[in-house]
C-alpha positions as CSV (number, residue, x, y, z in Angstrom):
1,X,6.8,-4.0,-28.1
2,X,4.3,-6.1,-29.3
3,X,1.6,-5.4,-31.6
4,X,-1.3,-5.0,-29.6
5,X,0.4,-2.7,-27.1
6,X,2.0,-0.6,-30.2
7,X,-0.8,-0.3,-31.8
8,X,-2.6,1.7,-28.6
9,X,-0.2,3.8,-28.3
10,X,-1.1,4.8,-32.2
11,X,-4.8,5.3,-31.6
12,X,-5.6,8.9,-32.8
13,X,-5.7,11.3,-29.8
14,X,-8.8,13.4,-29.2
15,X,-8.0,17.5,-28.6
16,X,-7.7,19.0,-25.5
17,X,-11.6,20.4,-26.3
18,X,-12.9,17.2,-26.1
19,X,-11.0,16.3,-23.1
20,X,-12.8,19.6,-21.4
21,X,-16.2,19.1,-22.1
22,X,-15.7,15.6,-21.0
23,X,-16.0,13.4,-24.0
24,X,-14.3,10.2,-24.7
25,X,-12.7,10.7,-20.9
26,X,-11.4,6.6,-20.2
27,X,-10.2,6.0,-24.1
28,X,-7.1,8.2,-24.3
29,X,-5.8,7.3,-20.3
30,X,-3.6,4.6,-22.2
31,X,-3.0,6.7,-25.5
32,X,-2.5,10.7,-24.3
33,X,-1.7,9.8,-20.8
34,X,-0.5,14.4,-20.6
35,X,-2.9,16.9,-20.4
36,X,-1.2,18.4,-23.5
37,X,-3.2,15.7,-25.4
38,X,0.4,14.8,-27.2
39,X,0.4,11.1,-28.9
40,X,3.1,8.8,-28.5
41,X,5.0,10.0,-31.7
42,X,4.3,13.6,-31.2
43,X,6.2,13.6,-27.5
44,X,8.8,11.1,-28.7
45,X,10.0,13.3,-31.6
46,X,12.5,15.8,-32.0
47,X,16.6,15.2,-30.3
48,X,18.7,12.2,-30.8
49,X,15.6,10.1,-31.4
50,X,16.4,6.5,-30.3
51,X,19.6,5.9,-29.8
52,X,20.2,4.2,-26.1
53,X,20.3,0.1,-25.9
54,X,20.6,-2.3,-23.0
55,X,23.8,-1.4,-22.0
56,X,23.8,2.0,-22.2
57,X,20.6,2.6,-20.4
58,X,21.6,-0.6,-17.7
59,X,25.3,2.0,-17.2
60,X,22.6,5.4,-16.9
61,X,21.3,3.8,-14.0
62,X,24.1,2.6,-12.6
63,X,25.6,6.1,-13.2
64,X,23.2,8.1,-11.5
65,X,23.2,5.3,-8.7
66,X,26.8,5.2,-7.3
67,X,27.3,8.7,-7.6
68,X,28.4,11.0,-4.1
69,X,26.1,8.6,-1.9
70,X,27.7,5.2,-1.3
71,X,31.5,7.6,-1.0
72,X,30.0,10.2,1.4
73,X,26.6,9.6,3.4
74,X,27.8,6.4,5.2
75,X,29.6,8.4,7.9
76,X,26.1,10.7,8.3
77,X,23.9,7.5,8.3
78,X,26.3,5.8,10.8
79,X,25.7,8.5,13.0
80,X,22.2,8.9,13.2
81,X,21.7,5.3,13.9
82,X,24.2,5.1,16.4
83,X,25.8,1.5,15.6
84,X,27.2,-0.1,12.5
85,X,24.7,-3.1,12.9
86,X,21.9,-0.7,12.5
87,X,23.4,1.6,9.8
88,X,23.9,-1.8,7.6
89,X,20.8,-2.7,8.3
90,X,19.3,0.2,7.2
91,X,21.5,-0.6,3.6
92,X,19.6,-3.7,3.5
93,X,15.9,-2.3,4.0
94,X,16.9,0.6,1.1
95,X,18.2,-2.2,-1.3
96,X,14.6,-3.8,-0.8
97,X,12.7,-1.1,-0.9
98,X,14.8,0.1,-3.8
99,X,13.5,-3.4,-5.8
100,X,10.2,-2.7,-4.6
101,X,10.1,1.0,-5.7
102,X,11.6,-0.6,-9.7
103,X,8.8,-3.1,-10.0
104,X,6.4,-0.6,-9.3
105,X,7.8,1.8,-11.8
106,X,8.5,-1.3,-14.4
107,X,5.1,-1.7,-14.5
108,X,4.5,2.0,-14.5
109,X,6.6,2.0,-17.7
110,X,6.1,-0.6,-19.4
111,X,2.2,0.8,-19.3
112,X,3.3,4.3,-20.4
113,X,6.7,4.0,-22.5
114,X,7.5,7.5,-22.3
115,X,9.8,10.2,-20.9
116,X,9.2,11.6,-17.5
117,X,8.8,9.3,-15.6
118,X,6.3,10.0,-12.4
119,X,5.7,12.9,-14.2
120,X,3.7,10.6,-16.9
121,X,2.2,8.2,-14.1
122,X,0.6,10.8,-12.0
123,X,-0.9,12.2,-15.0
124,X,-2.6,9.2,-15.7
125,X,-3.8,8.4,-13.1
126,X,-4.8,11.6,-11.3
127,X,-6.6,13.4,-14.5
128,X,-8.7,15.7,-12.6
129,X,-8.5,18.7,-11.9
130,X,-6.8,18.8,-14.8
131,X,-3.1,19.9,-14.8
132,X,-3.2,19.7,-11.7
133,X,-0.5,16.7,-11.0
134,X,1.6,18.0,-13.6
135,X,2.1,21.5,-12.3
136,X,3.0,20.0,-8.3
137,X,5.4,17.3,-9.9
138,X,6.7,20.1,-11.5
139,X,7.0,22.4,-8.5
140,X,9.2,19.9,-7.2
141,X,11.0,18.8,-10.3
142,X,12.4,22.0,-10.8
143,X,12.7,24.0,-7.3
144,X,14.1,20.6,-6.0
145,X,15.5,18.9,-8.9
146,X,19.2,20.1,-8.4
147,X,22.5,18.4,-7.8
148,X,23.7,21.2,-5.9
149,X,24.7,18.1,-3.5
150,X,26.9,16.1,-5.7
151,X,28.8,19.2,-7.0
152,X,29.2,19.8,-3.3
153,X,31.4,16.6,-2.7
154,X,32.7,17.1,-5.9
155,X,34.1,20.3,-4.9
156,X,35.9,18.6,-1.2
157,X,37.4,15.8,-3.1
158,X,38.8,18.1,-5.8
159,X,40.4,20.2,-2.8
160,X,41.7,17.0,-0.3
161,X,43.2,15.4,-3.8
162,X,44.6,18.9,-4.2
163,X,46.0,18.8,-0.8
164,X,44.2,21.9,0.0
165,X,42.1,23.5,3.1
166,X,38.6,23.7,1.9
167,X,37.0,27.6,2.6
168,X,33.6,28.5,1.9
169,X,34.5,30.0,-1.4
170,X,36.4,27.3,-2.2
171,X,34.4,24.9,-2.4
172,X,31.1,27.2,-3.7
173,X,33.6,28.1,-6.6
174,X,34.8,24.5,-7.4
175,X,31.3,23.5,-7.6
176,X,29.5,26.1,-9.7
177,X,32.4,25.0,-12.1
178,X,31.3,21.4,-12.2
179,X,27.7,21.7,-12.4
180,X,28.3,24.8,-15.7
181,X,30.5,22.3,-17.4
182,X,27.9,19.5,-16.8
183,X,25.5,21.5,-18.4
184,X,27.6,23.1,-21.2
185,X,28.6,19.1,-22.0
186,X,25.2,17.6,-22.3
187,X,23.5,21.3,-23.8
188,X,26.1,21.1,-26.9
189,X,27.7,18.1,-27.4
190,X,25.0,15.5,-26.4
191,X,27.1,12.5,-27.9
192,X,30.3,13.1,-25.9
193,X,28.2,13.5,-22.7
194,X,26.9,10.4,-23.4
195,X,29.9,8.8,-24.3
196,X,31.6,10.0,-20.7
197,X,28.6,9.4,-18.7
198,X,29.1,5.7,-20.1
199,X,32.7,6.1,-19.4
200,X,32.8,7.5,-16.2
201,X,30.4,4.9,-14.7
202,X,32.5,1.8,-15.7
203,X,35.0,3.6,-13.8
204,X,33.3,4.4,-11.0
205,X,32.4,0.7,-10.7
206,X,36.1,-0.6,-11.2
207,X,36.8,2.3,-8.3
208,X,33.8,0.5,-6.1
209,X,35.0,-3.0,-7.1
210,X,39.0,-2.4,-6.1
211,X,37.2,-1.0,-2.7
212,X,35.6,-4.1,-1.9
213,X,38.2,-6.0,-3.0
214,X,40.6,-3.9,-0.9
215,X,38.1,-4.8,2.3
216,X,38.3,-8.2,1.6
217,X,42.0,-8.1,2.4
218,X,41.4,-5.8,5.0
219,X,39.3,-8.4,6.9
220,X,41.8,-10.9,6.4
221,X,44.1,-9.3,8.5
222,X,47.4,-9.1,5.8
223,X,47.5,-5.3,6.0
224,X,48.5,-2.7,8.7
225,X,45.4,-2.8,9.8
226,X,44.7,-4.0,13.6
227,X,41.9,-6.3,14.2
228,X,39.5,-5.4,11.3
229,X,36.8,-7.4,12.7
230,X,36.9,-6.3,15.9
231,X,35.0,-3.0,14.4
232,X,31.7,-5.4,14.1
233,X,32.4,-7.2,17.3
234,X,29.1,-5.9,18.9
235,X,28.1,-3.9,16.5
236,X,24.2,-3.2,17.6
237,X,26.0,-1.4,20.6
238,X,25.1,2.5,21.3
239,X,22.1,2.0,18.8
240,X,19.0,4.9,18.3
241,X,16.1,3.8,19.9
242,X,14.2,6.8,18.4
243,X,12.4,6.3,15.1
244,X,12.8,9.5,13.7
245,X,16.7,9.0,13.9
246,X,15.6,5.9,11.4
247,X,13.7,7.5,9.3
248,X,15.9,11.0,8.4
249,X,19.0,7.7,7.7
250,X,16.7,5.9,5.6
251,X,15.9,9.0,3.5
252,X,19.9,8.8,3.4
253,X,20.1,5.5,2.1
254,X,17.3,5.8,-0.5
255,X,18.9,9.1,-1.7
256,X,22.3,7.4,-2.4
257,X,20.3,4.1,-4.2
258,X,18.0,7.0,-6.3
259,X,18.7,6.4,-10.0
260,X,16.9,2.9,-10.2
261,X,14.4,5.3,-11.9
262,X,16.3,7.5,-14.5
263,X,15.4,5.6,-17.7
264,X,12.1,5.9,-17.4
265,X,12.7,9.6,-17.5
266,X,14.7,9.2,-21.0
267,X,12.7,6.6,-22.8
268,X,11.6,8.8,-25.9
269,X,15.3,8.3,-26.6
270,X,15.4,4.0,-25.8
271,X,15.1,1.6,-28.8
272,X,12.8,-1.2,-27.8
273,X,11.7,0.7,-24.9
274,X,9.2,-1.9,-23.0
275,X,11.9,-4.4,-23.6
276,X,15.1,-2.3,-22.6
277,X,14.0,-1.4,-19.6
278,X,12.8,-4.8,-17.9
279,X,16.6,-5.7,-18.4
280,X,18.4,-2.5,-17.4
281,X,16.5,-1.7,-14.4
282,X,16.6,-4.7,-12.6
283,X,20.2,-5.5,-13.7
284,X,21.7,-1.8,-12.7
285,X,20.0,-1.8,-9.5
286,X,21.1,-5.4,-8.7
287,X,25.0,-3.9,-9.2
288,X,24.7,-1.1,-7.2
289,X,23.0,-3.1,-4.4
290,X,25.7,-5.6,-4.2
291,X,28.0,-3.2,-4.8
292,X,26.7,-0.8,-1.8
293,X,26.5,-3.6,1.1
294,X,30.4,-4.8,0.3
295,X,31.5,-1.3,0.2
296,X,30.0,-0.6,3.4
297,X,31.3,-3.5,5.4
298,X,34.7,-2.4,3.8
299,X,34.4,1.2,5.4
300,X,34.0,-0.4,8.5
301,X,36.8,-3.1,8.3
302,X,39.4,-0.1,7.7
303,X,38.3,3.0,10.4
304,X,36.8,2.8,13.5
305,X,33.1,4.0,14.2
306,X,34.6,7.2,15.6
307,X,36.9,8.3,13.0
308,X,33.6,7.8,10.1
309,X,31.5,9.9,11.9
310,X,34.2,12.4,12.8
311,X,35.0,11.9,8.7
312,X,32.1,14.2,7.0
313,X,31.4,13.7,3.0
314,X,35.2,12.5,2.6
315,X,34.7,8.9,4.2
316,X,35.5,7.0,0.9
317,X,38.7,9.4,1.1
318,X,39.2,8.3,4.7
319,X,39.4,4.4,3.6
320,X,42.0,5.2,1.2
321,X,43.8,7.2,3.8
322,X,43.7,4.4,6.8
323,X,44.8,1.5,4.0
324,X,47.5,3.1,1.8
325,X,48.6,6.2,3.0
326,X,47.4,10.0,2.3
327,X,48.6,10.5,-1.6
328,X,46.0,7.4,-2.2
329,X,43.4,9.4,-0.1
330,X,44.1,12.4,-2.7
331,X,44.4,10.6,-5.5
332,X,40.7,9.0,-5.1
333,X,38.7,12.1,-5.6
334,X,39.3,12.3,-9.4
335,X,36.2,9.5,-10.5
336,X,33.4,11.9,-8.5
337,X,33.8,15.3,-10.3
338,X,31.3,14.7,-13.3
339,X,27.3,15.2,-11.6
340,X,24.8,13.1,-14.0
341,X,22.0,15.8,-15.0
342,X,21.1,13.8,-18.3
343,X,17.4,12.5,-17.3
344,X,16.9,15.7,-15.1
345,X,17.1,17.8,-18.2
346,X,14.8,15.7,-20.1
347,X,11.8,15.8,-17.3
348,X,12.2,19.8,-18.0
349,X,12.2,19.6,-21.1
350,X,8.6,16.9,-21.2
351,X,7.0,19.1,-18.6
352,X,7.7,22.6,-20.8
353,X,6.3,20.5,-23.8
354,X,2.6,19.8,-21.7
355,X,2.4,23.5,-21.8
356,X,3.2,24.9,-18.1
357,X,3.7,28.5,-18.7
358,X,6.9,29.1,-18.1
359,X,9.8,33.1,-18.8
360,X,10.3,33.4,-22.4
361,X,7.4,30.8,-23.3
362,X,7.4,27.2,-23.7
363,X,8.2,26.9,-27.1
364,X,11.8,27.8,-25.9
365,X,12.3,25.7,-22.8
366,X,10.9,22.4,-24.9
367,X,13.4,23.0,-27.6
368,X,16.2,21.0,-28.2
369,X,18.0,24.8,-28.8
370,X,20.7,25.0,-30.2
371,X,22.2,22.0,-31.4
372,X,18.9,20.4,-32.2
373,X,19.9,17.4,-30.5
374,X,20.0,18.0,-26.8
375,X,17.7,20.3,-24.8
376,X,19.9,22.9,-23.0
377,X,17.0,24.8,-22.0
378,X,16.2,22.2,-20.0
379,X,19.5,21.6,-18.5
380,X,19.5,25.4,-17.7
381,X,16.0,25.0,-16.2
382,X,18.3,22.1,-13.3
383,X,21.3,24.8,-13.7
384,X,19.5,28.2,-11.5
385,X,18.3,25.9,-8.6
386,X,21.7,23.9,-8.1
387,X,23.7,27.3,-8.4
388,X,21.1,29.2,-6.0
389,X,21.3,26.0,-3.4
390,X,25.4,26.6,-4.1
391,X,25.5,29.9,-3.6
392,X,22.5,29.5,-0.3
393,X,23.1,27.9,3.0
394,X,26.6,27.1,4.7
395,X,28.3,24.2,3.2
396,X,28.5,22.1,6.0
397,X,24.8,22.6,7.2
398,X,23.9,22.5,3.3
399,X,25.2,19.0,2.0
400,X,22.7,16.8,4.6
401,X,20.0,19.4,4.5
402,X,19.9,19.1,1.2
403,X,19.5,15.1,1.2
404,X,16.6,15.4,3.7
405,X,14.4,18.2,1.5
406,X,15.3,16.2,-1.7
407,X,13.9,13.0,0.1
408,X,11.0,14.2,1.3
409,X,8.8,15.4,-1.2
410,X,9.6,12.4,-2.9
411,X,8.1,10.1,-0.7
412,X,4.9,11.9,-1.1
413,X,5.2,11.7,-5.0
414,X,5.8,7.6,-4.3
415,X,3.0,7.5,-1.8
416,X,0.4,8.7,-4.5
417,X,2.1,6.4,-7.0
418,X,1.7,3.3,-5.0
419,X,-2.1,4.6,-4.5
420,X,-2.2,4.9,-7.9
421,X,-0.5,1.5,-8.7
422,X,-4.3,-0.2,-6.7
423,X,-6.4,2.5,-8.5
424,X,-5.4,1.6,-11.9
425,X,-5.6,-1.9,-11.0
426,X,-9.1,-2.1,-10.4
427,X,-9.9,1.1,-12.8
428,X,-8.4,0.0,-16.0
429,X,-8.1,-3.5,-16.2
430,X,-8.2,-3.5,-19.9
431,X,-4.6,-1.4,-20.2
432,X,-1.7,-3.8,-21.6
433,X,0.3,-4.3,-18.5
434,X,3.9,-6.4,-20.2
435,X,5.3,-6.0,-16.5
436,X,3.3,-7.0,-13.5
437,X,4.7,-6.1,-9.6
438,X,3.5,-8.5,-7.2
439,X,1.0,-6.5,-5.3
440,X,2.7,-7.4,-1.5
441,X,5.7,-6.0,-2.6
442,X,3.9,-2.3,-3.7
443,X,2.0,-2.8,-0.3
444,X,5.4,-3.0,1.7
445,X,6.6,0.0,-0.5
446,X,3.6,1.6,0.3
447,X,3.8,1.4,4.6
448,X,7.5,2.4,3.6
449,X,6.5,5.7,1.9
450,X,3.6,6.3,4.9
451,X,6.3,5.4,7.6
452,X,9.1,7.9,5.7
453,X,6.1,10.9,5.7
454,X,5.2,10.4,9.6
455,X,8.3,9.6,11.1
456,X,10.4,12.5,10.5
457,X,8.3,14.9,12.7
458,X,8.9,12.6,16.0
459,X,12.1,14.4,17.9
460,X,15.1,12.5,17.2
461,X,17.0,11.1,20.6
462,X,19.1,14.3,20.6
463,X,16.8,16.8,20.0
464,X,18.0,18.3,17.3
465,X,18.3,16.3,14.5
466,X,21.5,16.2,12.0
467,X,21.4,19.6,10.7
468,X,21.8,22.2,13.6
469,X,21.0,25.2,13.9
470,X,17.9,24.0,11.5
471,X,15.2,22.6,13.5
472,X,14.7,18.8,12.9
473,X,11.2,18.9,11.5
474,X,12.4,22.0,8.8
475,X,12.9,19.7,5.7
476,X,9.6,18.2,6.0
477,X,8.0,21.5,6.1
478,X,10.2,22.8,2.9
479,X,9.0,19.8,1.1
480,X,5.3,19.6,1.8
481,X,5.4,23.9,1.2
482,X,7.3,23.5,-2.5
483,X,4.1,21.0,-3.0
484,X,2.1,23.7,-2.2
485,X,3.6,26.1,-4.1
486,X,2.7,23.9,-7.1
487,X,-1.2,23.9,-6.1
488,X,-1.1,28.0,-6.0
489,X,0.7,28.3,-9.4
490,X,-1.8,25.9,-10.7
491,X,-4.6,27.9,-9.1
492,X,-3.7,31.0,-10.3
493,X,-2.5,29.7,-13.7
494,X,-5.8,27.6,-14.0
495,X,-8.6,29.0,-12.2
496,X,-7.6,32.8,-10.4
497,X,-6.6,34.4,-13.5
498,X,-8.9,33.2,-16.1
499,X,-11.8,34.6,-13.9
500,X,-10.6,37.9,-12.9
501,X,-9.6,38.6,-16.2
502,X,-12.7,36.7,-17.8
503,X,-10.3,34.5,-20.4
504,X,-10.4,30.6,-21.3
505,X,-7.1,28.9,-22.1
506,X,-7.4,27.6,-25.8
507,X,-4.9,24.7,-26.9
508,X,-2.7,24.2,-29.8
509,X,-0.2,21.5,-30.7
510,X,2.8,23.5,-33.0
511,X,6.4,21.4,-34.1
512,X,9.2,22.9,-33.7
513,X,12.2,23.4,-36.3
514,X,13.9,20.1,-34.4
515,X,11.1,18.4,-34.4
516,X,9.9,18.8,-31.4
517,X,6.2,18.8,-30.8
518,X,4.6,21.3,-28.2
519,X,1.2,22.2,-26.4
520,X,0.6,26.1,-26.4
521,X,-2.4,28.1,-24.9
522,X,-3.8,31.1,-26.4
523,X,-6.4,33.0,-24.2
524,X,-9.5,33.8,-25.6
525,X,-11.9,36.4,-24.0
526,X,-15.3,35.1,-22.8
527,X,-18.1,36.5,-23.9
């Protein structure tokens, strides 16, 4: 980090009282981006400190991106758009949009190198009404920040590997076991969790490379797959002409690429965060994009369109079955058991640090209890909605619906961030920017975000979407509803309750036993 940039983060911060009364409004934007008034050093205090380098951060991105998506969603994407050609085009589009988003997040991440990702950037852009952006983001991060989809796919894969017939409760039971195991792993043995993440990421890369190489062999005609190149003839036959179908499928593609911003969420744990982010981001996403496109070609070389559409969430297993037989189909599942929750817990911890009221008090949720090195409370916040989703809707409906409902509010947040990029370029050109995105890329990302917000409300070609019997537009309404829950929570906490009971919220900072600094509020009676 350059000396001039570091000096900006070391400036003394004003307390929340002065911010609330409008004193020195602009000075703290580049320093105390959180409304709780935590300085750069205070925000990074506690836990294991800066222990992640370029290699770990690259693997953190690759490990987050290469999850269940590339091994499961190609079937639903193909089913949605209707043809192999259209499906491959969407994977290329997802790669382009993800790189546009990555460059935007690189600009923000190098401006504000602290944990929290979108939370930090929204707070820096939308400073008034105070805490509104934080609480709305918190509603989305807590209520929709689950990893139930990954656990469901892991459960199916384990049952396939064991040669067992999946039942509703066998899938749910295994999925619950996965999420509880990962929570305890990261919460109680954080260094072991990082080592396992890195090891599994390398293993997942090896699996994808193996799929890609196998696909080349299949296309060469040297396997028992008859005429594999025929699957690509007339590749666009049957393509959908409905924009809603493409919007819904694009959500799934972008969900499969989700994770390119993973390091932005944990920058407090990164050594030399600006330099590391600029290297790890493009490198991690570039590796995944190349593997994704080649893996899809491999899938289509070994199976027909009909086979892939009917494979459900085990399209990779279908590929291994067609090429190597049933034994290989069962062996595949081992790689995809652990779902990464590492970054989500750090985001939840950052929300608690800012003073957003949570049951049991912010000190608990912001802490690194019980080890002093890893935020188990933040992992528990992540665990609760995951368990609810796993136990709630039917698994076959839950998986595609979860992918859709996670994607829509994410696009709402992305829309406001890219708008904020242009606002900050105009309003705060003085803030050091170690990285600047080329503005046409930001415009392209903005156009895509607008399309993805509008198109899902248009009736799909089949009239029912991909989550029957649920209405095709329900996931959009659920996503918007979650954001409105955040608005209502903020209004009650900051406006209605203080007005009704005649008190004002007075902030103070407190340092916990593990070194974490948290903002707390006291209620002071208004005279």
